[in-house]
C-alpha positions in Angstrom: 52.6 109.5 107.5 55.2 112.2 107.2 53.5 113.6 104.1 50.2 113.7 105.9 51.9 115.3 108.9 53.2 118.1 106.8 49.8 119.1 105.5 47.6 118.5 108.6 46.8 120.3 111.9 49.4 120.7 114.7 47.7 117.8 116.6 48.5 115.4 113.8 52.0 115.1 115.3 50.6 113.3 118.3 48.5 111.0 116.1 51.6 110.1 114.0 53.5 109.4 117.2 50.8 107.0 118.4 50.6 105.3 115.0 54.4 104.9 114.9 54.4 103.4 118.4 51.7 100.9 117.5 53.6 100.0 114.3 56.8 99.5 116.4 54.9 97.1 118.7 53.9 95.1 115.6 57.1 95.4 113.6 59.6 94.6 116.4 58.4 91.0 117.1 58.1 90.4 113.3 61.7 91.7 112.9 63.0 89.4 115.6 61.3 86.4 114.0 62.5 87.4 110.5 66.1 87.9 111.6 66.1 84.6 113.5 64.6 82.4 110.8 66.6 84.1 108.0 69.8 83.6 109.9 69.0 80.0 110.5 68.1 79.5 106.8 71.3 81.1 105.7 73.4 78.8 108.0 71.5 75.8 106.6 72.0 76.9 103.0 75.7 77.7 103.5 76.3 74.3 105.0 74.6 72.6 102.0 76.6 74.6 99.5 79.9 73.5 101.3 78.9 69.9 100.5 77.9 70.7 96.9 74.1 70.5 97.5 71.7 72.7 95.5 69.4 74.4 98.0 66.6 76.8 97.2 65.3 79.5 99.4 62.2 77.6 100.1 64.2 74.4 101.0 66.3 76.4 103.5 63.4 77.9 105.3 61.5 74.6 105.3 64.4 72.9 106.9 64.7 75.4 109.8 60.9 76.1 110.3 60.2 73.1 112.7 62.8 74.5 115.2 61.9 78.1 114.6 61.0 78.9 118.3 64.4 77.6 119.4 66.1 80.0 117.0 64.0 82.9 118.0 64.7 82.2 121.7 68.5 81.9 121.0 68.4 85.1 119.0 66.7 87.0 121.9 69.1 85.5 124.4 72.1 86.6 122.4 70.6 90.1 122.1 70.1 90.2 125.9 73.6 88.9 126.7 75.5 91.0 124.2 73.5 94.3 124.2 70.8 94.1 126.9 73.2 93.6 129.9 75.5 96.6 129.0 72.5 98.8 128.2 70.9 98.0 131.5 74.1 98.6 133.4 74.6 101.9 131.6 71.1 103.1 132.4 71.4 102.2 136.1 74.9 103.6 136.5 74.1 106.8 134.7 70.9 107.3 136.7 72.7 106.8 140.0 75.5 109.1 139.1 73.1 111.8 137.9 71.1 111.5 141.1 74.2 111.8 143.3 75.5 114.8 141.3 72.1 116.6 141.7 71.9 115.7 145.4 75.4 116.9 146.2 75.2 120.0 144.0 79.0 120.3 143.8 80.5 122.2 140.9 82.9 119.4 139.9 80.2 116.7 140.0 79.4 117.2 136.4 83.0 116.6 135.3 83.1 113.5 137.5 79.9 112.1 136.1 81.1 112.7 132.6 84.4 111.0 133.2 82.9 108.0 134.9 80.2 107.7 132.2 82.9 107.7 129.5 84.9 105.1 131.2 81.8 103.0 131.7 80.9 103.4 128.0 84.4 102.1 127.1 84.1 99.2 129.5 80.7 98.1 128.3 81.8 98.5 124.6 84.7 96.1 125.3 82.3 93.7 127.0 79.8 93.8 124.1 82.6 93.1 121.5 84.1 90.4 123.6 80.7 88.6 124.1 79.9 89.1 120.4 83.2 87.3 119.3 82.7 84.7 122.0 79.1 83.7 121.1 78.7 84.6 117.4 79.1 80.9 116.5 76.1 79.8 118.7 73.6 80.3 115.9 75.4 78.2 113.3 75.9 75.5 116.0 72.2 75.5 116.9 71.3 75.1 113.2 73.9 72.7 111.9 74.2 70.5 115.0 70.6 70.9 116.1 71.9 71.6 119.6 69.9 73.1 122.4 70.4 76.7 123.4 72.7 76.2 126.3 74.8 73.6 124.5 75.1 76.1 121.5 76.3 78.8 123.8 78.9 76.6 125.5 80.3 75.2 122.3 80.4 78.7 120.7 82.6 79.9 123.6 85.0 76.9 123.3 85.2 77.0 119.4 86.0 80.7 119.3 89.1 80.3 121.6 92.2 81.5 119.8 90.3 83.0 116.8 88.4 85.9 118.4 90.5 88.6 116.8 89.9 87.2 113.3 86.2 86.8 114.2 86.1 90.5 115.3 87.7 91.6 112.0 85.1 89.6 110.0 82.2 91.0 112.1 83.4 94.5 111.5 83.9 93.9 107.8 80.4 92.5 107.6 79.0 95.5 109.5 80.6 97.9 107.1 79.3 96.1 104.1 75.8 95.9 105.6 75.9 99.6 106.3 76.9 100.4 102.8 74.2 98.2 101.4 71.6 99.8 103.7 72.6 103.2 102.4 72.1 102.1 98.9 68.5 101.3 99.8 67.6 104.0 102.3 69.1 107.1 100.5 66.8 106.8 97.5 63.9 106.3 99.8 64.7 109.5 101.8 65.1 111.4 98.5 61.7 110.2 97.3 60.1 111.1 100.7 61.6 114.6 100.4 60.0 115.1 97.0 56.5 114.2 98.3 54.0 117.1 98.5 53.9 118.9 101.8 57.5 118.2 102.7 58.8 121.7 101.9 
């Protein structure tokens, strides 16, 4: 798409935007389903390896497939609780502050809006990390104990008591390793895209 955009008419940018939007509508649900089922299969495989079982990729996915909708629903609920709530609060708060600043027209309103926005960002970041460490065990519990969504959330909160700092360190370490791995994949792709005709 980018190669075609570089060699086409100015209106091609609009076409590329529409195509990208349609692809996003298709890819996002597929990504959610893939993340949910893959996470469930990994939990199942890890549990089997702990007990010395030999599990193939096909066996892991076959074991979690019958409850796939439960895992997708739990994954969406976790995204909503951990990230959706702070993002919604951020959007509403920022919109209200901006509207008040524009309505009052005072010179110091911009500084006040910026300060409050920064404090809100810090508070919502703390909330997101706290909920992440509190509920990160919900997915393994749902898979290994075949527990319903609400039971998984409650047990995750109780099991994480006293260990949330260690959980946070492990999550941050996993995020860093994932970021490094993604760079190893995406950087060569960007280099290859830059070498395509029409990208000068």
